C-alpha positions as CSV (number, residue, x, y, z in Angstrom):
1,X,52.3,63.7,86.1
2,X,50.4,64.1,89.4
3,X,52.6,65.3,92.2
4,X,52.4,65.9,95.9
5,X,54.7,67.8,98.3
6,X,55.3,66.9,101.9
7,X,58.0,66.9,104.6
8,X,58.9,63.1,104.5
9,X,58.0,60.2,102.3
10,X,58.2,56.7,103.7
11,X,58.4,53.8,101.3
12,X,57.1,50.7,102.9
13,X,54.1,50.2,105.3
14,X,55.5,47.5,107.5
15,X,56.1,48.1,111.2
16,X,59.4,49.9,110.5
17,X,57.7,52.4,108.2
18,X,54.8,52.8,110.5
19,X,57.0,53.3,113.6
20,X,58.8,56.1,111.7
21,X,55.5,57.6,110.6
22,X,54.1,57.4,114.2
23,X,57.1,59.3,115.6
24,X,57.4,61.9,112.9
25,X,53.7,62.8,113.0
26,X,53.0,62.6,116.8
27,X,56.3,63.8,118.2
28,X,57.8,66.0,115.5
29,X,54.6,67.4,113.9
30,X,55.9,66.6,110.4
31,X,53.7,65.9,107.3
32,X,54.3,62.4,106.2
33,X,53.3,60.5,103.1
34,X,53.5,56.7,103.3
35,X,53.6,54.6,100.1
36,X,52.8,50.8,100.4
37,X,53.0,48.5,97.4
38,X,50.4,46.1,98.8
39,X,46.7,46.7,99.4
40,X,47.3,46.4,103.1
41,X,49.6,47.7,105.8
42,X,51.8,45.5,108.0
43,X,54.5,44.1,105.7
44,X,55.7,40.8,107.1
45,X,53.2,41.1,110.0
46,X,50.0,39.5,108.9
47,X,47.1,38.4,111.1
48,X,44.6,36.1,109.4
49,X,41.0,35.4,110.4
50,X,40.1,31.7,110.2
51,X,36.6,30.4,109.3
52,X,36.2,29.8,113.1
53,X,36.7,33.5,113.8
54,X,40.2,33.0,115.2
55,X,42.9,35.6,114.6
56,X,46.2,33.9,113.8
57,X,49.5,35.4,112.8
58,X,50.9,33.9,109.6
59,X,53.8,36.3,109.3
60,X,56.0,37.6,112.1
61,X,54.9,35.6,115.1
62,X,57.0,36.2,118.2
63,X,58.1,39.2,120.3
64,X,61.7,39.1,121.6
65,X,64.1,41.5,123.1
66,X,61.7,43.0,125.6
67,X,64.6,44.2,127.6
68,X,64.4,44.3,131.4
69,X,62.0,45.8,134.0
70,X,64.5,48.6,134.6
71,X,65.2,49.1,130.9
72,X,62.4,47.9,128.7
73,X,62.7,48.0,124.9
74,X,60.8,50.6,122.9
75,X,58.4,47.9,121.7
76,X,57.8,46.7,125.2
77,X,56.9,50.2,126.2
78,X,54.4,50.5,123.3
79,X,52.8,47.2,124.3
80,X,52.4,48.5,127.8
81,X,51.1,51.9,126.8
82,X,48.3,50.4,124.6
83,X,47.5,47.5,127.0
84,X,48.3,44.7,124.5
85,X,48.4,41.3,126.2
86,X,51.2,38.9,125.4
87,X,51.6,35.2,126.1
88,X,54.9,33.5,126.7
89,X,55.7,30.2,125.0
90,X,57.6,27.7,127.1
91,X,60.3,25.8,125.0
92,X,60.5,23.1,127.7
93,X,56.8,22.4,127.6
94,X,57.1,20.1,124.6
95,X,56.7,16.7,123.2
96,X,59.9,15.3,121.7
97,X,60.7,12.1,119.8
98,X,63.9,10.3,118.7
99,X,64.9,9.4,115.2
100,X,62.8,6.2,115.4
101,X,59.7,8.1,116.3
102,X,59.7,7.1,120.0
103,X,58.6,9.6,122.6
104,X,61.4,10.8,124.9
105,X,61.4,13.2,127.9
106,X,62.3,16.6,126.5
107,X,63.1,18.1,130.0
108,X,65.5,15.2,130.8
109,X,67.2,15.4,127.4
110,X,67.6,19.1,127.6
111,X,69.1,19.1,131.1
112,X,71.6,16.4,130.0
113,X,72.7,18.6,127.1
114,X,73.3,21.8,129.1
115,X,77.1,21.2,129.5
116,X,77.3,20.7,125.8
117,X,75.4,23.9,125.1
118,X,77.7,25.8,127.4
119,X,80.8,24.5,125.7
120,X,79.3,25.5,122.3
121,X,78.6,29.0,123.6
122,X,82.1,29.2,125.0
123,X,83.5,28.4,121.5
124,X,81.5,31.2,119.9
125,X,82.5,33.6,122.6
126,X,86.2,32.8,122.2
127,X,85.9,33.2,118.4
128,X,84.4,36.6,118.9
129,X,87.5,37.8,120.8
130,X,89.7,37.2,117.7
131,X,90.3,40.2,115.3
132,X,89.4,39.2,111.8
133,X,89.7,40.9,108.5
134,X,86.8,38.7,107.3
135,X,85.1,36.7,110.1
136,X,84.5,33.0,109.6
137,X,81.2,31.3,109.1
138,X,79.4,29.7,112.1
139,X,80.0,26.2,110.7
140,X,83.7,26.9,110.6
141,X,83.7,28.2,114.2
142,X,81.7,25.2,115.5
143,X,83.4,22.6,113.2
144,X,80.0,21.6,111.9
145,X,80.4,20.0,108.5
146,X,79.0,17.1,106.5
147,X,82.2,15.0,107.2
148,X,81.7,14.8,111.0
149,X,78.0,14.2,111.6
150,X,77.5,12.5,115.0
151,X,75.7,9.2,115.4
152,X,71.9,9.6,115.5
153,X,70.5,10.2,119.0
154,X,73.9,10.5,120.6
155,X,74.5,13.5,122.9
156,X,76.7,15.1,120.3
157,X,74.0,14.6,117.7
158,X,71.4,16.3,119.9
159,X,73.6,19.2,120.8
160,X,74.5,19.8,117.2
161,X,70.8,19.3,116.2
162,X,69.5,21.8,118.7
163,X,72.2,24.4,118.2
164,X,71.7,24.2,114.4
165,X,67.9,24.5,114.8
166,X,68.1,27.5,117.2
167,X,70.4,29.4,114.7
168,X,68.2,28.4,111.7
169,X,65.1,29.7,113.6
170,X,66.8,33.0,114.3
171,X,68.2,33.6,110.8
172,X,66.3,31.3,108.3
173,X,69.7,30.2,107.0
174,X,72.2,27.3,107.3
175,X,75.3,27.7,109.4
176,X,77.7,27.7,106.5
177,X,75.9,30.7,105.1
178,X,76.1,32.8,108.3
179,X,79.0,34.9,109.3
180,X,80.2,35.0,112.9
181,X,79.6,38.7,112.5
182,X,75.9,37.9,113.0
183,X,76.7,37.3,116.7
184,X,79.2,40.0,117.2
185,X,76.8,42.9,118.0
186,X,76.0,43.9,121.5
187,X,73.8,41.2,123.1
188,X,70.3,42.0,124.2
189,X,68.2,40.5,126.9
190,X,65.7,38.4,124.9
191,X,63.7,36.4,127.3
192,X,61.1,33.8,126.3
193,X,59.3,34.1,122.9
194,X,55.9,35.8,123.3
195,X,53.1,36.5,121.0
196,X,50.5,39.2,121.0
197,X,47.1,37.8,122.1
198,X,44.6,38.8,119.3
199,X,47.3,39.1,116.7
200,X,50.4,41.3,115.9
201,X,48.3,43.3,113.4
202,X,47.1,45.2,116.5
203,X,50.5,46.9,116.6
204,X,50.1,48.0,113.0
205,X,46.6,49.3,113.6
206,X,47.6,51.3,116.6
207,X,50.6,53.0,115.0
208,X,48.4,53.8,111.9
209,X,45.5,55.1,114.0
210,X,47.7,57.3,116.2
211,X,49.5,58.8,113.3
212,X,46.3,59.4,111.3
213,X,44.8,61.1,114.4
214,X,47.3,64.0,114.0
215,X,46.1,64.8,110.5
216,X,49.7,64.7,109.4
217,X,49.7,61.3,107.7
218,X,48.5,60.3,104.2
219,X,48.6,56.6,103.2
220,X,48.7,55.4,99.6
221,X,48.1,51.6,99.3
222,X,48.8,49.7,96.1
223,X,51.4,52.4,95.4
224,X,54.9,50.9,94.8
225,X,57.9,53.1,94.4
226,X,59.9,52.7,91.2
227,X,62.6,55.3,91.9
228,X,63.9,57.4,94.7
229,X,65.7,60.6,93.8
230,X,67.9,62.2,96.5
231,X,69.9,65.2,95.4
232,X,72.8,65.9,97.7
233,X,73.3,69.4,96.1
234,X,69.8,70.7,96.2
235,X,68.8,68.8,99.4
236,X,65.5,67.7,97.9
237,X,64.0,64.3,97.3
238,X,61.4,62.7,95.1
239,X,59.7,59.3,95.0
240,X,58.4,58.2,91.7
241,X,55.8,55.5,91.1
242,X,55.1,53.3,88.0
243,X,51.8,55.2,87.5
244,X,53.8,58.4,86.9
245,X,53.1,60.0,90.3
246,X,55.9,61.8,92.1
247,X,56.1,62.7,95.7
248,X,58.4,65.6,96.5
249,X,59.8,66.0,100.0
250,X,62.8,67.1,102.1
251,X,63.7,63.5,103.2
252,X,62.9,59.9,102.3
253,X,62.9,56.7,104.4
254,X,63.3,53.4,102.5
255,X,61.6,51.0,104.8
256,X,61.2,48.1,102.4
257,X,62.8,44.6,103.0
258,X,66.4,43.9,102.2
259,X,65.8,41.7,99.2
260,X,63.4,44.2,97.6
261,X,66.3,46.7,97.5
262,X,68.8,44.0,96.3
263,X,66.5,42.9,93.5
264,X,66.6,46.4,92.0
265,X,62.9,46.9,92.3
266,X,63.5,50.5,93.3
267,X,66.0,52.6,91.4
268,X,68.1,55.0,93.5
269,X,69.2,58.2,91.7
270,X,72.1,58.8,92.2
271,X,73.2,55.2,92.8
272,X,73.8,54.2,96.4
273,X,77.3,54.7,97.7
274,X,79.9,51.9,97.1
275,X,80.0,51.3,100.9
276,X,76.2,50.8,101.0
277,X,76.3,48.5,98.0
278,X,79.1,46.4,99.6
279,X,77.1,46.1,102.8
280,X,74.0,45.1,101.0
281,X,75.9,42.4,99.0
282,X,77.0,40.8,102.3
283,X,73.6,40.8,104.0
284,X,71.2,38.1,102.9
285,X,67.6,37.1,103.7
286,X,66.8,33.8,105.2
287,X,63.6,31.9,104.8
288,X,60.8,31.0,107.2
289,X,57.4,29.7,106.1
290,X,54.6,28.0,108.0
291,X,51.8,25.5,107.2
292,X,48.7,26.0,109.4
293,X,46.9,22.7,109.9
294,X,43.3,22.4,111.3
295,X,42.2,18.9,112.4
296,X,39.0,17.4,113.5
297,X,40.4,16.4,116.9
298,X,43.5,16.6,119.0
299,X,45.7,13.5,118.7
300,X,48.8,15.0,120.3
301,X,49.6,16.1,123.9
302,X,47.0,18.8,124.6
303,X,49.1,21.0,126.9
304,X,52.4,20.9,125.0
305,X,53.5,24.3,123.5
306,X,55.8,22.7,121.0
307,X,56.0,19.3,119.2
308,X,59.5,18.2,118.1
309,X,59.5,15.2,115.8
310,X,62.9,14.1,114.6
311,X,64.6,12.9,111.5
312,X,68.2,11.9,110.9
313,X,68.9,15.2,109.2
314,X,71.0,17.7,111.2
315,X,69.9,20.6,109.1
316,X,66.2,20.3,109.6
317,X,64.4,20.1,112.9
318,X,60.6,19.9,112.3
319,X,58.9,22.2,114.7
320,X,55.2,22.5,115.5
321,X,53.4,25.1,117.7
322,X,50.3,23.7,119.4
323,X,47.7,26.5,119.0
324,X,45.2,24.3,120.8
325,X,47.1,24.9,124.1
326,X,47.9,28.5,123.5
327,X,44.5,30.0,122.3
328,X,41.4,30.4,124.3
329,X,39.2,29.0,121.6
330,X,40.2,25.4,121.8
331,X,40.5,24.5,118.1
332,X,42.7,21.6,117.0
333,X,45.3,23.6,115.2
334,X,49.0,23.0,114.7
335,X,51.4,25.4,113.0
336,X,54.3,23.7,111.2
337,X,57.5,25.8,110.9
338,X,60.0,25.4,108.1
339,X,63.4,27.3,107.9
340,X,66.2,27.8,105.5
341,X,66.2,25.6,102.4
342,X,63.2,23.6,103.6
343,X,61.2,26.9,103.6
344,X,61.8,27.6,99.9
345,X,58.2,26.9,98.9
346,X,58.3,28.9,95.7
347,X,58.4,26.1,93.1
348,X,56.7,23.5,95.2
349,X,53.0,22.6,94.9
350,X,50.6,22.9,97.8
351,X,50.3,19.1,97.8
352,X,54.1,18.6,98.1
353,X,54.4,21.1,100.9
354,X,51.4,19.6,102.8
355,X,53.0,16.1,102.6
356,X,56.2,17.6,104.0
357,X,54.3,19.0,106.9
358,X,52.3,15.9,107.6
359,X,54.9,13.2,107.2
360,X,56.6,13.7,110.7
361,X,53.2,13.6,112.4
362,X,52.2,10.4,110.7
363,X,55.4,8.8,112.0
364,X,54.9,9.7,115.7
365,X,51.2,9.5,116.2
366,X,49.2,6.3,115.7
367,X,45.9,8.2,115.9
368,X,46.9,10.6,113.2
369,X,44.1,11.8,110.9
370,X,44.4,14.1,107.8
371,X,43.7,17.8,108.4
372,X,40.4,19.3,107.6
373,X,42.0,22.4,106.1
374,X,45.4,24.1,105.7
375,X,47.0,27.4,105.0
376,X,50.5,27.8,103.4
377,X,52.6,30.9,103.5
378,X,55.1,31.8,100.7
379,X,57.2,34.7,102.0
380,X,60.1,33.5,100.0
381,X,58.5,34.4,96.6
382,X,56.2,37.3,97.6
383,X,57.5,40.2,95.4
384,X,57.1,42.5,98.4
385,X,59.3,40.5,100.7
386,X,61.4,37.9,98.8
387,X,62.4,36.3,102.1
388,X,61.7,36.4,105.8
389,X,64.6,37.7,107.9
390,X,68.1,39.1,107.4
391,X,71.5,37.9,108.5
392,X,75.2,38.7,108.0
393,X,76.3,36.4,105.3
394,X,79.7,34.9,104.3
395,X,82.2,37.7,103.5
396,X,80.7,40.3,105.9
397,X,83.0,42.7,107.6
398,X,82.5,45.0,110.6
399,X,82.3,48.0,108.2
400,X,79.2,46.4,106.6
401,X,77.4,46.7,110.0
402,X,78.1,50.4,110.0
403,X,77.2,51.1,106.3
404,X,74.1,48.9,106.1
405,X,72.1,51.4,108.2
406,X,73.9,54.7,107.3
407,X,71.9,57.4,105.5
408,X,72.9,58.6,102.0
409,X,73.6,62.2,101.1
410,X,70.6,64.3,100.1
411,X,68.2,63.1,102.8
412,X,67.8,59.3,102.1
413,X,67.4,57.2,105.2
414,X,66.9,53.5,105.8
415,X,64.8,51.5,108.2
416,X,63.9,47.8,108.5
417,X,65.1,44.9,110.6
418,X,68.2,44.4,108.4
419,X,69.5,47.8,109.6
420,X,69.5,46.8,113.3
421,X,72.5,44.5,113.8
422,X,71.6,43.4,117.3
423,X,68.1,42.5,116.4
424,X,68.2,41.1,112.8
425,X,65.1,39.3,111.8
426,X,62.8,40.5,114.6
427,X,59.8,42.7,115.0
428,X,61.7,44.6,117.7
429,X,64.5,45.2,115.2
430,X,62.2,46.6,112.6
431,X,60.3,48.8,115.0
432,X,63.4,50.3,116.6
433,X,64.9,50.9,113.2
434,X,61.9,53.0,112.2
435,X,62.1,55.1,115.4
436,X,65.9,55.6,114.8
437,X,65.3,56.7,111.2
438,X,62.6,59.2,112.3
439,X,64.9,60.7,115.0
440,X,67.7,61.0,112.4
441,X,65.4,62.8,110.0
442,X,64.1,65.1,112.7
443,X,67.7,66.2,113.4
444,X,68.4,66.5,109.6
445,X,65.3,68.6,108.9
446,X,66.1,71.0,111.8
447,X,69.7,71.4,110.5
448,X,68.3,72.1,107.0
449,X,65.9,74.7,108.4
450,X,68.8,76.5,110.2
451,X,70.8,76.6,107.0
452,X,67.8,78.0,105.2
453,X,67.2,80.7,107.8
454,X,70.9,81.6,107.8
455,X,70.9,82.1,104.1
456,X,68.1,84.6,104.3
457,X,69.5,86.4,107.3
458,X,70.2,90.1,106.5
459,X,73.9,91.1,106.6
460,X,75.0,94.1,108.6
461,X,78.0,96.5,108.1
462,X,79.7,98.1,105.2
463,X,79.5,96.6,101.7
């Protein structure tokens, strides 16, 4: 079997893995080998070139958690350092329609619902102050169930609709699947959603380029890991591949998505601790897929950032991002977003999914015309993701938040958005998790080096 020896092996070439590689190579001068199962880097970040030459993100879209001017987040500092331009999306700059398909003033509606939103937030804050053995679900906290659905287009209906939509967008899950624990972590200053002008792939390219520049990084594409060996006694690690290669190292970072680990695609030897397994059991991945639609002309409000059609279902709030208004190249493009169960595209045909994306538009626009082309994502069934974003699920406990990110004995560390409780499901969460794992490994390797030096230190005195 072919083998290589290095300081650190990173399994997974998304932004978490690349953030770790970037820090270890540029700041710690460590030799790093990065294994990526796909034929590309980026993971759930994917920027696509259209036939018109546009770069559009069809994976992770938005930047959140930028922090403040006094205390910017690590990702915000990276964006500034490499002069990447972002554009904010205004959630109030939108077209909105009632359940009958009639246009309504989104600003007026939103303002009328503010007291209801504040009351809902107060209910969540009060629930967070209670000490639980096992925290309740969000549907239990908010008393949202199928038996008390408000009348369509009433204020209570809209409050519940928008609260549900907001949480589904953050988690990709329904409220009865989400533990209150998901909102128990220290709150961060999020600010408006922003996206990176020119595509989030630029983040991946920068981290890769800067790490390669050191000469300390080797990247192996189309190289999945089949097993990770971490020996707590010998303090050595190995990563095995289906092709029979093995990469020997002092420490490993598993930077693959949560569901890839839970599916058993990578065997850990020895098995992960019971605490880690329990934490993994109670963290799930939600679903978020998009349908990109190109039209011959704009038949919607040109300057709206969002379009919110409506249907009587509380669980699903169709959402469209108007790329015509947000991109310099004025191409008639809409991006339809689907979350939770409606984003489970796996067994559905392209035709079925396309109908689901177009039906709300036909209802609200008399001038609707069929799209010229479309692109559908299927992150829910991609074998390298099996979902979109993580959340604390029913049955989660506070101990799970501690153990989900904890390293295992023998030099095995973990990075990805699911290990960052305050930023689950975000680009920022994944990026920061990679930096944290790299810092932990740097400390671990220094400790191992001191132990090795001490074992070879000559002894003085009588024998």
